[in-house]
N, CA, C and O atoms as CSV, one atom per row, in Angstrom:
chain,resi,resn,atom,element,x,y,z
A,1,MET,N,N,19.641,-8.537,-10.481
A,1,MET,CA,C,18.573,-7.621,-10.378
A,1,MET,C,C,18.837,-6.759,-9.139
A,1,MET,O,O,19.295,-7.223,-8.094
A,2,ARG,N,N,18.529,-5.521,-9.319
A,2,ARG,CA,C,18.827,-4.454,-8.326
A,2,ARG,C,C,17.525,-4.546,-7.323
A,2,ARG,O,O,16.388,-4.709,-7.767
A,3,GLU,N,N,17.801,-4.431,-5.996
A,3,GLU,CA,C,16.905,-4.575,-4.944
A,3,GLU,C,C,15.974,-3.243,-5.018
A,3,GLU,O,O,14.747,-3.304,-4.949
A,4,LEU,N,N,16.680,-2.071,-5.162
A,4,LEU,CA,C,15.949,-0.734,-5.032
A,4,LEU,C,C,15.350,-0.577,-3.582
A,4,LEU,O,O,14.143,-0.508,-3.348
A,5,SER,N,N,16.306,-0.531,-2.687
A,5,SER,CA,C,15.972,-0.413,-1.330
A,5,SER,C,C,15.118,0.865,-1.001
A,5,SER,O,O,15.220,1.898,-1.663
A,6,PHE,N,N,14.294,0.726,0.036
A,6,PHE,CA,C,13.573,1.784,0.620
A,6,PHE,C,C,13.463,1.696,2.120
A,6,PHE,O,O,13.841,0.643,2.633
A,7,PRO,N,N,13.019,2.608,2.857
A,7,PRO,CA,C,12.900,2.528,4.336
A,7,PRO,C,C,11.834,1.504,4.615
A,7,PRO,O,O,10.794,1.510,3.957
A,8,SER,N,N,12.072,0.555,5.640
A,8,SER,CA,C,11.179,-0.552,5.893
A,8,SER,C,C,9.657,-0.250,6.196
A,8,SER,O,O,9.297,0.758,6.804
A,9,VAL,N,N,8.875,-1.131,5.758
A,9,VAL,CA,C,7.534,-1.120,5.932
A,9,VAL,C,C,7.148,-2.449,6.684
A,9,VAL,O,O,7.379,-3.535,6.152
A,10,THR,N,N,6.617,-2.366,7.801
A,10,THR,CA,C,6.304,-3.681,8.654
A,10,THR,C,C,4.862,-4.012,8.341
A,10,THR,O,O,3.962,-3.173,8.368
A,11,ILE,N,N,4.692,-5.352,8.028
A,11,ILE,CA,C,3.407,-5.965,7.769
A,11,ILE,C,C,3.171,-7.147,8.698
A,11,ILE,O,O,4.052,-7.642,9.401
A,12,MET,N,N,2.051,-7.511,8.647
A,12,MET,CA,C,1.792,-8.815,9.527
A,12,MET,C,C,1.445,-9.903,8.406
A,12,MET,O,O,0.595,-9.765,7.527
A,13,THR,N,N,2.291,-11.041,8.616
A,13,THR,CA,C,2.069,-12.250,7.812
A,13,THR,C,C,0.915,-13.052,8.177
A,13,THR,O,O,0.307,-12.862,9.231
A,14,ASP,N,N,0.590,-13.973,7.304
A,14,ASP,CA,C,-0.642,-14.840,7.668
A,14,ASP,C,C,-0.375,-15.713,8.853
A,14,ASP,O,O,-1.310,-16.299,9.398
A,15,LEU,N,N,0.929,-15.835,9.302
A,15,LEU,CA,C,1.112,-16.617,10.497
A,15,LEU,C,C,1.162,-15.747,11.825
A,15,LEU,O,O,1.468,-16.233,12.914
A,16,GLY,N,N,0.843,-14.464,11.635
A,16,GLY,CA,C,0.751,-13.556,12.765
A,16,GLY,C,C,2.113,-12.963,13.126
A,16,GLY,O,O,2.287,-12.395,14.204
A,17,LYS,N,N,3.040,-13.096,12.247
A,17,LYS,CA,C,4.350,-12.552,12.594
A,17,LYS,C,C,4.644,-11.336,11.803
A,17,LYS,O,O,4.093,-11.185,10.712
A,18,MET,N,N,5.462,-10.468,12.264
A,18,MET,CA,C,5.778,-9.180,11.564
A,18,MET,C,C,6.976,-9.451,10.599
A,18,MET,O,O,7.908,-10.206,10.875
A,19,LYS,N,N,6.853,-8.781,9.491
A,19,LYS,CA,C,7.690,-8.884,8.359
A,19,LYS,C,C,8.072,-7.533,7.894
A,19,LYS,O,O,7.183,-6.721,7.636
A,20,ASN,N,N,9.445,-7.194,7.752
A,20,ASN,CA,C,10.019,-5.865,7.294
A,20,ASN,C,C,10.256,-6.041,5.872
A,20,ASN,O,O,10.979,-6.932,5.426
A,21,ILE,N,N,9.600,-5.128,5.115
A,21,ILE,CA,C,9.844,-5.181,3.609
A,21,ILE,C,C,10.589,-3.937,3.388
A,21,ILE,O,O,10.172,-2.826,3.716
A,22,ARG,N,N,11.828,-4.199,2.756
A,22,ARG,CA,C,12.829,-3.008,2.706
A,22,ARG,C,C,13.228,-2.781,1.209
A,22,ARG,O,O,14.242,-2.122,0.975
A,23,SER,N,N,12.502,-3.280,0.213
A,23,SER,CA,C,12.982,-2.957,-1.140
A,23,SER,C,C,11.772,-3.191,-2.107
A,23,SER,O,O,10.709,-3.686,-1.732
A,24,VAL,N,N,12.025,-2.802,-3.337
A,24,VAL,CA,C,11.031,-3.045,-4.382
A,24,VAL,C,C,10.829,-4.447,-4.754
A,24,VAL,O,O,9.738,-4.914,-5.081
A,25,VAL,N,N,11.999,-5.137,-4.685
A,25,VAL,CA,C,11.912,-6.507,-4.996
A,25,VAL,C,C,11.208,-7.373,-3.900
A,25,VAL,O,O,10.470,-8.306,-4.214
A,26,GLN,N,N,11.446,-7.052,-2.690
A,26,GLN,CA,C,10.695,-7.731,-1.590
A,26,GLN,C,C,9.271,-7.356,-1.729
A,26,GLN,O,O,8.419,-8.237,-1.612
A,27,ALA,N,N,8.949,-6.187,-1.955
A,27,ALA,CA,C,7.487,-5.773,-2.086
A,27,ALA,C,C,6.829,-6.535,-3.164
A,27,ALA,O,O,5.733,-7.060,-2.974
A,28,ALA,N,N,7.518,-6.624,-4.406
A,28,ALA,CA,C,7.021,-7.367,-5.398
A,28,ALA,C,C,6.745,-8.800,-5.174
A,28,ALA,O,O,5.716,-9.350,-5.566
A,29,GLU,N,N,7.722,-9.401,-4.514
A,29,GLU,CA,C,7.580,-10.854,-4.152
A,29,GLU,C,C,6.527,-11.154,-3.129
A,29,GLU,O,O,5.979,-12.256,-3.114
A,30,TRP,N,N,6.221,-10.191,-2.258
A,30,TRP,CA,C,5.165,-10.365,-1.278
A,30,TRP,C,C,3.814,-10.210,-1.986
A,30,TRP,O,O,2.911,-11.020,-1.776
A,31,LEU,N,N,3.670,-9.163,-2.833
A,31,LEU,CA,C,2.540,-8.952,-3.492
A,31,LEU,C,C,2.100,-10.160,-4.397
A,31,LEU,O,O,0.909,-10.437,-4.535
A,32,VAL,N,N,3.078,-10.850,-4.992
A,32,VAL,CA,C,2.832,-11.883,-5.890
A,32,VAL,C,C,2.673,-13.197,-5.103
A,32,VAL,O,O,1.780,-13.973,-5.445
A,33,ALA,N,N,3.498,-13.500,-4.051
A,33,ALA,CA,C,3.554,-14.788,-3.580
A,33,ALA,C,C,2.894,-15.043,-2.204
A,33,ALA,O,O,2.574,-16.160,-1.797
A,34,HIS,N,N,2.724,-13.855,-1.521
A,34,HIS,CA,C,2.235,-14.135,0.051
A,34,HIS,C,C,1.133,-13.110,0.300
A,34,HIS,O,O,0.750,-12.996,1.464
A,35,TRP,N,N,0.625,-12.418,-0.557
A,35,TRP,CA,C,-0.482,-11.435,-0.180
A,35,TRP,C,C,-1.724,-12.255,0.106
A,35,TRP,O,O,-2.048,-13.260,-0.527
A,36,PRO,N,N,-2.419,-11.701,1.172
A,36,PRO,CA,C,-3.576,-12.493,1.658
A,36,PRO,C,C,-4.838,-12.542,0.774
A,36,PRO,O,O,-5.628,-13.484,0.833
A,37,VAL,N,N,-4.988,-11.518,-0.020
A,37,VAL,CA,C,-6.114,-11.243,-0.978
A,37,VAL,C,C,-5.515,-10.765,-2.313
A,37,VAL,O,O,-4.861,-9.723,-2.334
A,38,GLN,N,N,-5.705,-11.448,-3.360
A,38,GLN,CA,C,-5.145,-11.136,-4.705
A,38,GLN,C,C,-6.123,-10.158,-5.474
A,38,GLN,O,O,-6.227,-10.167,-6.701
A,39,THR,N,N,-6.775,-9.380,-4.702
A,39,THR,CA,C,-7.810,-8.404,-5.428
A,39,THR,C,C,-7.793,-7.147,-4.617
A,39,THR,O,O,-7.384,-7.111,-3.456
A,40,GLY,N,N,-8.241,-6.150,-5.257
A,40,GLY,CA,C,-8.487,-4.818,-4.674
A,40,GLY,C,C,-7.650,-3.780,-5.548
A,40,GLY,O,O,-6.592,-4.084,-6.100
A,41,ASP,N,N,-8.177,-2.662,-5.603
A,41,ASP,CA,C,-7.735,-1.624,-6.397
A,41,ASP,C,C,-6.251,-1.182,-6.050
A,41,ASP,O,O,-5.390,-0.993,-6.909
A,42,LYS,N,N,-6.065,-1.047,-4.727
A,42,LYS,CA,C,-4.736,-0.699,-4.286
A,42,LYS,C,C,-3.761,-1.705,-4.504
A,42,LYS,O,O,-2.611,-1.409,-4.830
A,43,PHE,N,N,-4.185,-3.005,-4.329
A,43,PHE,CA,C,-3.221,-4.158,-4.652
A,43,PHE,C,C,-2.779,-4.047,-5.980
A,43,PHE,O,O,-1.566,-4.052,-6.191
A,44,THR,N,N,-3.687,-3.933,-7.035
A,44,THR,CA,C,-3.357,-3.827,-8.454
A,44,THR,C,C,-2.410,-2.625,-8.754
A,44,THR,O,O,-1.483,-2.738,-9.556
A,45,VAL,N,N,-2.668,-1.503,-8.102
A,45,VAL,CA,C,-1.795,-0.331,-8.280
A,45,VAL,C,C,-0.366,-0.640,-7.792
A,45,VAL,O,O,0.639,-0.336,-8.435
A,46,ALA,N,N,-0.361,-1.272,-6.595
A,46,ALA,CA,C,0.943,-1.578,-5.933
A,46,ALA,C,C,1.794,-2.560,-6.806
A,46,ALA,O,O,3.006,-2.410,-6.959
A,47,ARG,N,N,1.113,-3.520,-7.335
A,47,ARG,CA,C,1.731,-4.616,-7.995
A,47,ARG,C,C,2.338,-3.936,-9.316
A,47,ARG,O,O,3.490,-4.234,-9.631
A,48,GLN,N,N,1.604,-3.031,-10.102
A,48,GLN,CA,C,2.154,-2.377,-11.250
A,48,GLN,C,C,3.239,-1.458,-10.884
A,48,GLN,O,O,4.243,-1.383,-11.592
A,49,ALA,N,N,3.087,-0.707,-9.746
A,49,ALA,CA,C,4.055,0.177,-9.194
A,49,ALA,C,C,5.375,-0.510,-9.119
A,49,ALA,O,O,6.385,0.010,-9.593
A,50,CYS,N,N,5.382,-1.735,-8.498
A,50,CYS,CA,C,6.669,-2.559,-8.352
A,50,CYS,C,C,7.324,-2.896,-9.684
A,50,CYS,O,O,8.544,-2.810,-9.824
A,51,LEU,N,N,6.475,-3.295,-10.700
A,51,LEU,CA,C,6.991,-3.517,-11.968
A,51,LEU,C,C,7.628,-2.284,-12.628
A,51,LEU,O,O,8.726,-2.308,-13.184
A,52,ASP,N,N,6.813,-1.170,-12.511
A,52,ASP,CA,C,7.352,0.081,-13.145
A,52,ASP,C,C,8.593,0.613,-12.464
A,52,ASP,O,O,9.440,1.209,-13.129
A,53,ALA,N,N,8.745,0.406,-11.065
A,53,ALA,CA,C,9.883,0.894,-10.424
A,53,ALA,C,C,11.023,0.019,-10.945
A,53,ALA,O,O,12.066,0.604,-11.238
A,54,LEU,N,N,10.962,-1.323,-11.099
A,54,LEU,CA,C,11.987,-2.098,-11.628
A,54,LEU,C,C,12.362,-1.660,-13.022
A,54,LEU,O,O,13.528,-1.680,-13.413
A,55,ASP,N,N,11.420,-1.294,-13.707
A,55,ASP,CA,C,11.697,-0.760,-15.174
A,55,ASP,C,C,12.222,0.689,-15.144
A,55,ASP,O,O,12.572,1.188,-16.213
A,56,GLY,N,N,12.295,1.324,-14.135
A,56,GLY,CA,C,12.722,2.719,-13.955
A,56,GLY,C,C,11.757,3.762,-14.331
A,56,GLY,O,O,12.136,4.902,-14.596
A,57,LYS,N,N,10.534,3.412,-14.363
A,57,LYS,CA,C,9.424,4.200,-14.799
A,57,LYS,C,C,8.811,5.048,-13.569
A,57,LYS,O,O,8.258,6.125,-13.793
A,58,VAL,N,N,8.928,4.527,-12.258
A,58,VAL,CA,C,8.471,5.216,-11.183
A,58,VAL,C,C,9.602,5.191,-10.127
A,58,VAL,O,O,10.527,4.399,-10.312
A,59,THR,N,N,9.607,5.980,-9.050
A,59,THR,CA,C,10.559,6.005,-8.206
A,59,THR,C,C,10.251,4.853,-7.152
A,59,THR,O,O,9.157,4.293,-7.089
A,60,ARG,N,N,11.355,4.554,-6.317
A,60,ARG,CA,C,11.134,3.444,-5.372
A,60,ARG,C,C,10.214,4.035,-4.248
A,60,ARG,O,O,9.543,3.244,-3.586
A,61,THR,N,N,10.148,5.310,-4.007
A,61,THR,CA,C,9.369,5.941,-3.021
A,61,THR,C,C,7.928,5.887,-3.372
A,61,THR,O,O,7.090,5.675,-2.495
A,62,ALA,N,N,7.590,6.074,-4.657
A,62,ALA,CA,C,6.227,5.883,-5.211
A,62,ALA,C,C,5.760,4.466,-4.959
A,62,ALA,O,O,4.659,4.207,-4.474
A,63,CYS,N,N,6.705,3.518,-5.334
A,63,CYS,CA,C,6.347,2.133,-5.173
A,63,CYS,C,C,6.034,1.798,-3.717
A,63,CYS,O,O,5.031,1.146,-3.424
A,64,ARG,N,N,6.896,2.246,-2.809
A,64,ARG,CA,C,6.791,2.113,-1.418
A,64,ARG,C,C,5.360,2.705,-0.888
A,64,ARG,O,O,4.631,2.048,-0.144
A,65,ASP,N,N,5.093,3.797,-1.275
A,65,ASP,CA,C,3.770,4.461,-0.954
A,65,ASP,C,C,2.592,3.587,-1.382
A,65,ASP,O,O,1.664,3.408,-0.593
A,66,THR,N,N,2.590,3.036,-2.595
A,66,THR,CA,C,1.498,2.172,-3.040
A,66,THR,C,C,1.544,0.766,-2.296
A,66,THR,O,O,0.521,0.101,-2.132
A,67,PHE,N,N,2.619,0.417,-1.920
A,67,PHE,CA,C,2.788,-0.822,-1.171
A,67,PHE,C,C,2.026,-0.569,0.231
A,67,PHE,O,O,1.236,-1.412,0.658
A,68,ILE,N,N,2.267,0.496,0.850
A,68,ILE,CA,C,1.672,0.772,2.077
A,68,ILE,C,C,0.137,0.933,2.020
A,68,ILE,O,O,-0.605,0.520,2.911
A,69,GLU,N,N,-0.265,1.541,0.945
A,69,GLU,CA,C,-1.721,1.720,0.734
A,69,GLU,C,C,-2.442,0.370,0.464
A,69,GLU,O,O,-3.566,0.136,0.906
A,70,ALA,N,N,-1.739,-0.485,-0.276
A,70,ALA,CA,C,-2.198,-1.917,-0.463
A,70,ALA,C,C,-2.241,-2.658,0.912
A,70,ALA,O,O,-3.176,-3.394,1.227
A,71,ALA,N,N,-1.193,-2.417,1.681
A,71,ALA,CA,C,-1.164,-3.324,2.926
A,71,ALA,C,C,-2.356,-2.710,3.910
A,71,ALA,O,O,-2.947,-3.446,4.700
A,72,LYS,N,N,-2.605,-1.521,3.809
A,72,LYS,CA,C,-3.714,-0.942,4.618
A,72,LYS,C,C,-5.071,-1.548,4.130
A,72,LYS,O,O,-5.916,-2.000,4.903
A,73,GLU,N,N,-5.194,-1.513,2.769
A,73,GLU,CA,C,-6.432,-2.133,2.125
A,73,GLU,C,C,-6.681,-3.471,2.565
A,73,GLU,O,O,-7.820,-3.802,2.897
A,74,ALA,N,N,-5.604,-4.368,2.602
A,74,ALA,CA,C,-5.545,-5.780,3.089
A,74,ALA,C,C,-5.710,-6.088,4.539
A,74,ALA,O,O,-5.929,-7.208,4.999
A,75,GLY,N,N,-5.575,-4.920,5.246
A,75,GLY,CA,C,-5.587,-5.043,6.775
A,75,GLY,C,C,-4.386,-5.593,7.425
A,75,GLY,O,O,-4.451,-6.075,8.556
A,76,ILE,N,N,-3.204,-5.535,6.697
A,76,ILE,CA,C,-1.964,-6.176,7.238
A,76,ILE,C,C,-0.918,-5.236,7.520
A,76,ILE,O,O,0.183,-5.655,7.877
A,77,TYR,N,N,-1.152,-3.973,7.395
A,77,TYR,CA,C,-0.174,-2.800,7.567
A,77,TYR,C,C,0.027,-2.600,9.090
A,77,TYR,O,O,-0.921,-2.480,9.865
A,78,ILE,N,N,1.384,-2.571,9.480
A,78,ILE,CA,C,1.645,-2.251,10.969
A,78,ILE,C,C,2.180,-0.942,11.118
A,78,ILE,O,O,1.596,-0.101,11.801
A,79,ALA,N,N,3.372,-0.682,10.459
A,79,ALA,CA,C,4.007,0.727,10.543
A,79,ALA,C,C,5.022,0.795,9.484
A,79,ALA,O,O,5.389,-0.153,8.791
A,80,ASP,N,N,5.445,2.026,9.424
A,80,ASP,CA,C,6.595,2.230,8.294
A,80,ASP,C,C,7.615,3.139,8.981
A,80,ASP,O,O,7.221,3.995,9.773
A,81,LYS,N,N,8.921,2.981,8.703
A,81,LYS,CA,C,9.928,3.865,9.127
A,81,LYS,C,C,9.794,5.156,8.322
A,81,LYS,O,O,9.811,5.133,7.092
A,82,ARG,N,N,9.665,6.263,9.016
A,82,ARG,CA,C,9.473,7.572,8.429
A,82,ARG,C,C,10.600,7.927,7.448
A,82,ARG,O,O,11.770,7.632,7.690
A,83,LEU,N,N,10.243,8.521,6.415
A,83,LEU,CA,C,11.308,8.915,5.385
A,83,LEU,C,C,11.953,10.209,5.937
A,83,LEU,O,O,12.855,10.765,5.310
């Protein structure tokens, strides 16, 4: 499976540690397995954007942007490397 790299996005884990997300695959894994709240409009959009990016329907940049918005919604966003 292709990783579909993008500039890193730093989030805070549930253990209070920082985690850099650097690809569509990592974003998808975090949204499915580690996200603190499995609800929210932006969470749903980000999860679908990851699937769509893996299918080639949206760009990795669009996926990254929705991931950032979902992280803000969840209160775990720290920073992102500027494009």
